[in-house]
C-alpha positions in Angstrom: 0.0 0.0 0.0 1.2 3.5 -0.8 -0.3 6.9 -0.9 -1.0 6.9 -4.7 -2.8 3.5 -4.4 -4.8 4.8 -1.4 -6.0 7.8 -3.4 -6.8 5.7 -6.4 -8.9 3.4 -4.3 -10.9 6.2 -2.7 -11.5 8.0 -6.0 -12.6 4.7 -7.7 -14.8 3.8 -4.7 -16.5 7.1 -4.9 -17.0 6.8 -8.7 -17.9 3.1 -9.1 -20.1 2.4 -6.2 -22.4 5.3 -6.6 -21.2 6.7 -3.3 -21.9 10.4 -3.4 -19.2 12.2 -1.6 -20.2 15.5 0.0 -18.2 18.6 -0.7 -16.3 18.1 2.6 -15.2 14.6 1.5 -13.8 16.1 -1.8 -12.2 19.0 0.1 -10.5 16.6 2.4 -9.2 14.4 -0.4 -8.0 17.5 -2.3 -6.2 18.8 0.8 -4.5 15.5 1.4 -3.4 15.1 -2.2 -2.0 18.7 -2.3 -0.2 18.1 1.0 1.4 14.9 -0.3 2.5 16.5 -3.5 4.1 19.4 -1.6 5.9 17.0 0.8 7.2 15.0 -2.2 8.5 18.2 -3.9 10.1 19.3 -0.6 11.7 15.8 0.0 13.1 15.8 -3.5 14.6 19.3 -3.1 16.2 18.3 0.1 17.7 15.2 -1.5 18.7 16.5 -4.9 22.2 14.9 -4.7 20.6 11.5 -4.1 18.2 12.1 -7.0 21.1 12.9 -9.3 23.0 9.8 -8.4 19.9 7.7 -8.5 19.2 8.8 -12.1 22.9 8.1 -13.1 22.9 4.6 -11.6 19.4 3.8 -12.8 20.3 4.6 -16.5 23.4 2.4 -16.1 21.2 -0.4 -14.8 18.8 0.0 -17.7 21.7 -0.1 -20.2 23.2 -3.1 -18.5 20.0 -5.2 -18.1 18.2 -3.8 -21.3 15.0 -4.1 -19.3 13.3 -1.2 -17.4 11.5 -3.3 -14.8 14.5 -5.5 -14.0 16.6 -2.4 -13.7 14.1 -0.9 -11.3 14.1 -4.1 -9.2 17.9 -4.0 -9.2 17.8 -0.4 -7.9 15.5 -1.4 -5.1 17.7 -4.3 -4.2 20.7 -2.0 -4.1 18.9 0.5 -1.9 17.9 -2.3 0.5 21.5 -3.3 1.2 22.8 -1.8 4.5 25.4 1.0 4.2 28.0 -1.2 5.9 27.6 -3.8 3.3 28.1 -1.2 0.5 31.3 -0.1 2.2 32.5 -3.7 2.5 31.8 -4.3 -1.2 33.6 -1.0 -2.0 36.6 -2.1 0.0 36.7 -5.5 -1.7 36.5 -4.0 -5.1 39.1 -1.4 -4.3 41.5 -4.1 -3.3 40.7 -6.1 -6.4 41.3 -3.0 -8.5 44.7 -2.4 -6.8 45.7 -6.1 -7.4 44.7 -5.9 -11.1 46.6 -2.7 -11.5 49.7 -4.2 -10.1 49.4 -7.4 -12.2 48.9 -5.3 -15.3 52.0 -3.4 -14.4 54.1 -6.6 -14.4 52.5 -7.9 -17.6 49.8 -10.2 -16.3 46.6 -8.9 -17.9 44.0 -11.4 -17.0 44.1 -13.4 -13.8 41.5 -15.9 -15.1 43.8 -17.2 -17.8 47.0 -17.2 -15.8 49.3 -20.2 -16.0 48.6 -22.4 -13.0 52.3 -22.0 -12.1 51.7 -18.3 -11.4 50.6 -17.9 -7.8 48.6 -14.7 -7.8 48.5 -14.6 -4.0 52.3 -14.8 -3.8 52.8 -12.2 -6.5 50.5 -9.7 -4.8 51.2 -10.4 -1.1 53.4 -7.3 -0.8 50.6 -5.0 -2.0 49.2 -3.0 0.9 45.5 -3.8 1.1 43.0 -1.2 1.9 41.6 -1.7 5.4 37.9 -1.4 6.1 38.4 1.3 8.7 40.5 3.3 6.3 37.9 3.0 3.5 35.0 3.8 5.8 36.7 6.9 7.1 37.7 8.1 3.5 34.2 7.4 2.1 32.5 9.2 5.0 34.8 12.2 4.5 34.2 12.3 0.7 30.4 11.9 1.1 30.1 14.6 3.8 32.3 16.9 1.8 30.2 16.4 -1.3 27.0 17.0 0.7 28.4 20.2 2.1 29.8 21.4 -1.3 26.7 20.8 -3.3 24.0 21.9 -0.8 
């Protein structure tokens, strides 16, 4: 149930079941609809940065999946993930990026097709890994700086 469905239900009920709303009923519904619309506009203005990033990621999801509804489901799934899990995923991918950059620098371009004799773990053990605490702090700083910069 959401607000739009609630309004649709009430308007359909008034129309289809020959329920004759009085003027006060209509005024109440109009007031509530206008209030909801104002609140939504206010919320969007207060979260413009989120809206910009949402649009950017959403179009990437549409391009990736080639399906609007699946992309929308993917976006909802992403937003359900707790922030700590996002930070952990970021840390893992950042470390994978560092590993791949190093391997590329020594001429190993694809770890999937490496010779079994090449021990990737051994080759990359001296690379300093990003620690969760370090990544969390850095992301928090970057996020809050962006929020302050673009308010």
